[in-house]
N, C-alpha and C positions, 0 to 999 in steps of 0.2 A: 248358315248354322255351322257347317263344317269349318269354314274359315275362322269363325269366332272360337270354336273349340281348339283349333290349331294354335291360335294366338294365345289362348290361355295355357296350353301346354308349353309353348315357348317361354312365356313369362314365368311359369312354374320352374322350368328347367334352369333359367337364368338365376332365379331366386335360390334354388337349391345349390347351384354352383357357388354363388356368393356366400351362402351360409357355410358350406364346407370350407371354403377358402378362409373365411373369418375365424372359424373354429380352429383350423390347422395353424393359422398365423398366431392366434392367441396362445396355443399350446407351444409353438416354436419359441415365442418370446418368454414363456413361463419356464420351460424346462430345456430349451435348446442351448447351443453353444454360446455362453456368455451373453445370452439375451440379445443376440444380433440376428439380422435377417439374411444378410449377404455373407454366407459362410461357405466353406469348402471351395468348390470351383467358382461359385458365385462371387467370392471375395475378389478373385482375380479379374473376373469380368467387370465387376463394379469399380475396380481400381482404375480402369481406363476412363470411366465416366467422371470419377472424382478428380483425377489428374488433369483431364482436359478442361474441366470447368474452373477448378480452383487454381491450378498451377499453370494452365495453358501450355502444357508440355506432356511428354510421355516418359518422364523420369519418375519412377514409382518409389523413390526413396522415402518420400513423405508418407505415402499411403501404406507402405509395408510396416511402418512403425506402429500402426494401429492393429496389426494382426495379433490379437490376444488369444492365440491358439484357435482362431476361427478357421484357419486353413493351414495345410501343410506348408512349412517353410522351405521344403526341399525344392520347390519351384521358383524360389526367389534368389537363385544364385546370381552372382555378378558376371555379366558378359565382359570378357576380357577386352574386346575391341572398343567398347564404349565406357567401361568402368561403371555401368549402371545396372540396377537389378533387372533381371529378365522377367518377361511375362509370356509364357508359352501358350496362353489361351488366345483365341481369336478376338479381334476388336469389334466385330459386328454387333454382338449383343450389347456391348458397352455403348456403342453409338446409338442404338435404339432406345437406350435409357436416358439419353441426353435431354430430351424435351421435359420430362418430369423432373429430373434432378435440377436442371437449370431454372425451372419455374420455382421450385422450392427454395433454391439459393437466392433468387431475387426476392422472394417473400421474407426470407431470413434477414437479408440486408436491409430491407425496408423496416422490419421490426426492430432492428438494432438502432435505426435512426431515431426511434421514439423512446429509446432507453431500455428496451428489453435485453436482459443479460444472456444473449444466445451466443454460442460458439459456432465456428464455421469450419470444423475439421472435415465434415462430410460423412462422418460415421455416427452421428447422433441419430436417435430414433426418428426425430422429425425430418431428417433427410431420407433415411432408409425406408420408412413405412410408406410414404407416398410413391417413391420410386418402385418399391416392391409391388404396390397395388397397380401401378402403370404396367408392369410386366404381365401381371395377371390379366389386365384388360386387353393388352395386345393379343395374348393367346386366345382370349374369349372372342375377340373380334375375328380371329382366324377361324374359329369354330363356326361363327356365323357365316363367314365366307364359304366354308366347306359346305354348309347347308345350301347356300345359294348355287354353288357349283353343281351339287347333286340334283337340286331341284330343276336345273336346266334341262335334264334329260329323263328324270324319274318323277313319279307322282310325289307330291309334297309330303305326304304321309310317310312314304318309304324313305325319302331323303331325310326327314326329321328323325326317325328312329335309328337310322344308320349313324347319323351324327351323334345322337345321344349315346349310342353304343360305344363310339370311339371316345367320347368325353368321359364317360363313367366306367366303361368296361375294359379299358386297356391300360397299359403301363403309363400312358400319357397322363392319366389322372393323378399319378404320384407327383409329377412335375407341375401340374396345374394347381393343385391344392396345397401341397406340402413343400415343394422345392421350386417355386417360381423364380428363385434367384439363379437358377441354372438355365442353360440355353435351350434345352429340349422343347419346352412349351412354346417359346416364341419362335424357335426354328420351324416348328410345325406350322405356325401361322404364316411365316415367310414362304415356306414351301407351297402352302395352299394358295397364297397370293400369286406366286409364280405360275403354278399350274392353271389357276383360273384365267390368267392372262393368256396362256398358251391356248386354252380352250376357246377363248374369245377370238384369238387370231384365226383359229380353224373355222369358227362360225362367221367371222367378218374379216376376211383377209384384206379388204380394201381400207380398213380403218388403221391408219399408221400409228395411232396412239397405243393400241394394244401391242403392236410390234415393239414399240419403244419400251413399254412397261415390261414385256417379257424379256427383252434384252437386258434391261437393268436388273431384273430378278435373277436371270441366269448368271450375269456377271457377279452379283452379290454372293450367289451360292458357289460359284466355281473358283473365285479368287481367294477363298479362305476367309472372307468376312464372316461367314457362318461355317462352322465345322462341317466338312463333307459327310462325315458319318451321321451327324445329326440330320442333315438334309435328306440323306437316303432313308434314315429311319422314319422321318416324317412322311416321306413319299410312300413308304410301305403301308403306313397307317391309312393314308388317303386311298390307296388301292383297296385296302380292306373295307373302307366305307363304301367305295364304289361297288364292290362285289356284294356287300350286304344289301344295298339298295336294289341291286340287280336281281338278287335271289328273291327278295320280297316281291318284286314286281313280276317275276316269272318263276314261281315255285316249281322245283323239280326239273328246271331246264339247265342242267349242268353243261358247262362248256367243255366238251370232250375233244374238241379239235385243236390242233396246234396252230395258233395264229402267230404271225410275226408282227411285232410292234412297229408301227409306222414311224416312231421316233427313234428307238434304239435298235430295232431289227432283231431283238431277242426272240427266240421261238417259244415264248411262254405267254399264255393268255393274260397273265397278271403282270407282265413286264413293265407296263407304264400306265399310269392313270389316264393320261391323255388318250392313249389308244383304246383303253377300256371304255371311256366315255364316248369316244367316237363310234365304237361298235354298238354301244347301248342306245345311241341316238337314232340308229337306223331301224 
């Protein structure tokens, strides 16, 4: 009975999340900047995706021509050494959008072969909307992984409500439902995937696959593929989720002692999610 109730709550949570996303996306297309989805920072992240698929290069001259006041042009200055427009935003988010955009492009090319008058600039709504939805789904998958991570060491009920609190009760909800074109939402999912793999390494150090996944995740986060500040912000939210679940599992049991994190050696009990999960599992 409890399992069935938990499943219904999960289904309801996902349904509410999709409803909020749909409403915010409709509003964005109705009253937003030029009725486009990838605006502001998102325009520059999306430019990587469009350029890689359509032009097979990283020359953004073609992409920046479509900037109809969707993003500040101050970042599109010419790099003197290359003579090409700059893009100061990280490439990681743009790479994660590739599967959706490439699939849409393939569908558009097939539609053109049967005579449909479609253009392939990459900034049409039939390109942007599925890619934007993909970004939302990646972040939502990250929230599901966060729940699984917390459920490894806490009661499922506590893990669920901590995850719901992060999804709907923090600034992350702004990027989930209204600004999925920016990197924050997907960066949180990537940070969760990395920390989940670290936790699995701790639980099963003999399994080389988790060592490989954690190494790839750390490399992705540390070499600039995803912005470091976004990665740290995401980690802090995951720490918040861990502490929330821990507080619900042990009401009134505040951690008044100064622990040192086994990963980063900082003398703060909330320094690292992996350390918090490790202590909670004992």
